[in-house]
N, C-alpha and C positions, 0 to 999 in steps of 0.2 A: 566503471574503471574499464580503461582500456587495457588492450593485450600488452602494449608496452609497459604500462604502470604495473600490471599483474608480475612481469617477469623482474622488475625492480625491487620487488618486497624482498628484504634482506632474509637470508636463513639464519636461524639461530645456531652459531656453532660453540655456543658454551655448555652443549649436554655433555656430561661425562660419558667416557668411553665405556662400553658395555663389558661386563664381565664374563669370564666363562664359569658356569656354574656347574658344580660336582653333586649328583644325586646318589646318595647310598639308600637303596630301596629294600625293605623287607620282602622276600618272595617264598611263599609256601602255598601247595594246594593240598589241603587235607584230604582231598578225594583221590589224589594220586598216591598209591602206595611207594613209589620211587621218589617222592619229592621229599627234600629235607630243608628245614627252615634254613635261610641263609640272607645275605644282601647281595643284590647286583649294583653295579655302578654305572651311572649315565652320565654323560655330559652335555650341557647345552651353552648356547650364547643368550645371555639375558639381554630381554629388551625392554623398553619404556614401559611401565606399567604392568609387567608380567606377574600374575599370581601363580601360586602353586596349581591351581586348576589349570591354567594355561600350560604350565611347565608339563604336567602329567599328560596332558592331552598330546603335546607335541612328542612325547618320549614313546607313547602308545603309537601315534600315527606314523612315527619316523623311524623308530628303534626297535620297539618290542611290542607288537600287537597282542601279546599275551597278558600284559599287565593289567591287573584288575584293580580298580577302585571305583567309587561311587560317586555320583553326582546327580542333582536334578535341576535346581533352580539357579545355580550360578550366582546368586544373589544373597547369601547368608541368611536363608528364610527356611529351607527345609531340613539342614542339618545333615544331609547325607554324607558330606564330603569330610566329616570328622576324622582326624587322624592324629597321630602322634609327630609333632613336627619339632625335631631336635629334642625329644623327650617330653614335649609340652602338648597337652591336647588343644586342638584347634580346628577351624574349618579352613580347608585348603583354597576355597573360592574368594576368601577375603584376606588372605595372607600373601602380601606382596614379597617377591623375593628380594626386593632390595632392603626390606627391613631385616633379612637374615644373613649368616655369613655366606661364603662363597661354596662351602661345603655344608649340604643340607640332608640330615638323615630321616627318613620317613618310615614309619612303622604303624601298623593297625592299633587301634584302640584296646586295651586290655580289658578284661572281664567279660566282653561279648564274645559269643560264638564267632569263629574265623570262617569266612567264606574261601578267602583266598587273597594273598598278597595284603592289600591295604583294605580290603572290603570286609566289613563286619556285619552280623546280623543284629543291629540295634532294635529292629522291629519286633522281632521275637522276644526280647528281653523287655521292652516297653510294654507290650501286650501282656505278658505274663505279670507285670508290676501292676498293670492297671486293673487286672481282674482280681488279684490279691488286695489291693487297697479300695475295690469297689467305687473307681473314680467316675461317678456321676452323681446328679443330684437325687438324692432319695426323699421321697415325699410318702405320707400315708393314704392319699387318695390319687385316685387315677388322674392325670393332668387333661385339662378340658382344652382341646386343640383349637376349639373356636373363640375362646376366650380372649380377651385384650392382655397383653403381657403386662405383668405386675410392674409398677413404677419401683424405681430404685434410686437412692440419692446418688447425686453424681459423684461424690467423694468416694462413697462406697464402690461405684461401678468403677472408678479408677483404679482402686486398690485391687479389685478383682482383675481388672484388664492387665495391669502391672504383671501379675502372676501368671496370666494367661499368655505372655509372650514367650514362655518356653517353647522351643522348637524341638525338643527330645533328641538332641544331637548326640548326648551320651558324654560330652566332655566333662561333666560334673562327676558322672560315675566313675570315668576313667581316672580322674585326678583325685579320687576319694581313698584314702588308706584303708578305711574299713570296708569298702566295696570290693577292693583289691584282695583282702585277707578273708572275708566272710561272703560267701556266694548268695546267701539269701538276703542280704542287706538291700534296702529299698532304695537307697541313695538319695541325694538331695532332690533329684528329679520327681520322685514319689512322695517325698516330704513336702515339696513346694506344692503338688497337687493337693494334699490333704489340707495345707493352708488355704489354698484357694477355695476348697469347699466348705471349710469351717467359716470362711468369712460370707459365703452366700447365703443370704436370708431364705432362699427358696428350699436350702437343704435343711430337713427337719431332724437330722441326727444331734445328739447332745454330745458332750465332751466324753461320757462314757462309752458311747459307741465308736468315736474315734480312738479311745484309749485301746479297744480290743483291736484295732487294726494296727496301730503304730507304737502303743506302749510298753516296748519290750527292746530286746538287743538288736533284733532285724529292723527296728524302726526308729524312732527317735533317740532312744537311750543307747543306741550303738553309734551314734555320731560322736567322733573323738574331738570334736570342734578345731580341727586344724584348719578349716575352711578352705582347703584346696579347691572346693567345688564354686566358691564365689571368686576366686582368683582366675579361673580358667573359663568361667561361663562367656560365651561369645556375645549373649544379649544383656550382659551385665545386670542381671537379676539380684535383687538384694536377698540373697539366700542366708547371709548370716542373720538377719533380721527376722526371717520367717523361721528358721531353725530355732533360734532362741524363744521366740513367741510360742512355737509348739512344745517345745522342752518344758516351758513354764506351766503351759495350759495342761500337758498330760501329767506332769508332776502332781498337780492338785486333783487331777481326775483321778489317779491311782490311790489316792488316800482313803 
């Protein structure tokens, strides 16, 4: 292609005009005695393909470097950027501003310990939940690290993999009515882990052992079946199916 032909390539003039976006962002530093919870307002010109992750970085770089929020992967894999977006838990990195109204209200996820502004300590909560539920494969014998990995039926491996797709972003916990009201509730993320280990043939626990961990109001019987968890899960995990499965199995185990 010649230089002249390059210059003759038409420019797409049908792209919509950019909007001016207004961001109402929750601000509070719990470590600062003088800080009070409030919302600050910022404005930005929307650009093509803009995500909330991009918008927040622009605000921090150009308007307020003290703004706190979390990100790692920018690809919907790590779950670090979960927050309330116009009242709904979701990931900032995968939310396009063009899918939202021009006024966007951002707040931290409830339930979790607030670090500052939009940043919450989901890791601390997830670690405590995992310890309570003993989310590891339980066997009676010491594993042989030199042995060949045990074979597993492909269909079963697919079922386990489906539940392993959880990124522990905390959206399901933030969208759960029980978790908001009851601090000790393990949430859909914890119950999903229990469903995963119950499927795993390498885990030698019986239903009685699982019942001891989740057969109570802070476990599967605390779920009110509102299914807010499934509605807001960014990975579209089949949480409704797994919670119903666990409730049925634990009900029989408790008899």
